[in-house]
C-alpha positions as CSV (number, residue, x, y, z in Angstrom):
1,X,-5.9,33.1,52.1
2,X,-2.5,34.0,53.6
3,X,-0.8,37.1,52.2
4,X,2.6,36.5,50.6
5,X,5.6,38.3,51.9
6,X,7.2,40.8,49.6
7,X,10.3,39.6,47.8
8,X,13.2,41.1,49.6
9,X,16.9,40.6,49.2
10,X,18.2,38.4,52.0
11,X,20.4,41.1,53.4
12,X,17.3,43.4,53.7
13,X,15.3,40.7,55.4
14,X,18.1,40.0,57.9
15,X,18.3,43.7,58.6
16,X,14.6,43.9,59.4
17,X,14.7,40.8,61.6
18,X,17.7,42.3,63.5
19,X,16.0,45.7,63.8
20,X,12.8,44.1,65.1
21,X,14.7,42.1,67.6
22,X,16.5,45.2,68.8
23,X,13.3,47.1,69.1
24,X,11.8,44.2,71.2
25,X,14.9,44.2,73.4
26,X,14.8,48.0,73.9
27,X,11.1,47.8,74.9
28,X,11.8,45.0,77.4
29,X,14.9,46.9,78.8
30,X,12.5,49.8,79.5
31,X,10.0,47.4,81.2
32,X,7.3,48.6,78.8
33,X,4.5,46.2,77.7
34,X,3.4,46.0,74.1
35,X,0.2,47.8,75.0
36,X,2.0,50.9,76.2
37,X,4.2,51.2,73.0
38,X,1.1,50.5,70.9
39,X,-0.8,53.4,72.6
40,X,2.2,55.8,72.2
41,X,2.6,54.8,68.6
42,X,-1.2,55.0,68.0
43,X,-1.4,51.5,66.6
44,X,-2.4,48.1,67.8
45,X,-0.5,45.6,69.9
46,X,-0.5,43.2,67.0
47,X,1.2,45.7,64.8
48,X,3.9,46.4,67.3
49,X,4.4,42.7,67.6
50,X,4.8,42.5,63.8
51,X,7.4,45.2,64.0
52,X,9.3,43.3,66.6
53,X,9.2,40.2,64.4
54,X,10.6,42.2,61.5
55,X,7.6,42.0,59.3
56,X,8.3,43.8,56.0
57,X,4.6,44.4,55.4
58,X,4.5,47.0,58.2
59,X,4.8,50.5,56.8
60,X,7.9,52.5,57.4
61,X,5.8,55.1,59.1
62,X,4.8,52.6,61.8
63,X,8.4,51.5,62.2
64,X,9.4,55.1,62.7
65,X,6.5,55.8,65.1
66,X,7.4,52.7,67.2
67,X,11.0,54.0,67.3
68,X,9.7,57.4,68.4
69,X,7.6,55.8,71.1
70,X,10.8,54.2,72.5
71,X,12.8,57.5,72.2
72,X,15.0,56.0,69.5
73,X,14.0,57.9,66.3
74,X,17.0,60.2,66.0
75,X,19.3,57.7,64.3
76,X,16.6,57.1,61.6
77,X,17.2,60.7,60.3
78,X,20.8,59.9,59.5
79,X,20.3,56.4,58.2
80,X,21.1,57.4,54.6
81,X,23.0,60.6,55.2
82,X,25.8,61.4,52.8
83,X,28.3,61.5,55.6
84,X,27.7,57.7,56.2
85,X,27.6,56.8,52.5
86,X,31.1,55.5,51.9
87,X,30.5,54.6,48.3
88,X,28.9,57.9,47.6
89,X,31.7,59.8,49.3
90,X,34.1,58.0,47.0
91,X,32.3,59.3,44.0
92,X,32.0,62.8,45.4
93,X,29.1,65.1,46.0
94,X,30.2,67.5,43.2
95,X,29.6,64.8,40.6
96,X,26.1,64.1,41.6
97,X,23.6,64.7,38.7
98,X,20.7,66.9,39.4
99,X,18.4,64.3,37.9
100,X,18.7,60.7,37.0
101,X,16.6,59.4,34.2
102,X,15.9,55.9,32.9
103,X,17.3,55.4,29.4
104,X,14.7,53.7,27.2
105,X,15.8,51.6,24.3
106,X,13.4,51.6,21.3
107,X,13.8,50.5,17.7
108,X,13.4,54.0,16.4
109,X,15.6,57.0,17.3
110,X,15.0,58.4,20.8
111,X,12.6,61.3,21.0
112,X,15.4,63.6,22.0
113,X,17.2,63.2,18.6
114,X,14.2,62.7,16.2
115,X,13.6,65.8,14.0
116,X,10.3,67.4,14.6
117,X,8.3,69.0,11.8
118,X,7.3,72.6,12.4
119,X,4.4,73.9,10.3
120,X,4.8,77.3,8.9
121,X,3.0,79.4,6.4
122,X,5.7,78.7,3.8
123,X,5.6,74.9,4.4
124,X,7.3,72.6,6.8
125,X,10.9,72.1,7.7
126,X,12.7,69.9,10.2
127,X,13.6,71.7,13.4
128,X,16.4,71.2,15.9
129,X,16.2,67.9,17.8
130,X,14.2,68.1,21.0
131,X,16.1,68.0,24.2
């Protein structure tokens, strides 16, 4: 039974295909057979061939190791760097939140604003809302 490809946005799929083709061209420019790159990357020839075809099922670690075997891993470290993030720079690093949380919508009040009962010897009373 064939495995299904993960659902990827078309732009991401095109980027992987281009990256794979570029890796293949770089390997051929260096006159290196698949077997040599596979040995350097400690993987199989078939996996390197899948990388060169832009297969999204290959782990990112294998992609990085193949780039390392070709001597091309340095640009990977700056791929998502803040200096190259034009949209992010427009917002500004100072405004970045320390943590981003998913807001859950429920029929009852969120946990952060529901009063909590505190049991004391004299009875119970509502406390401050949890934060």
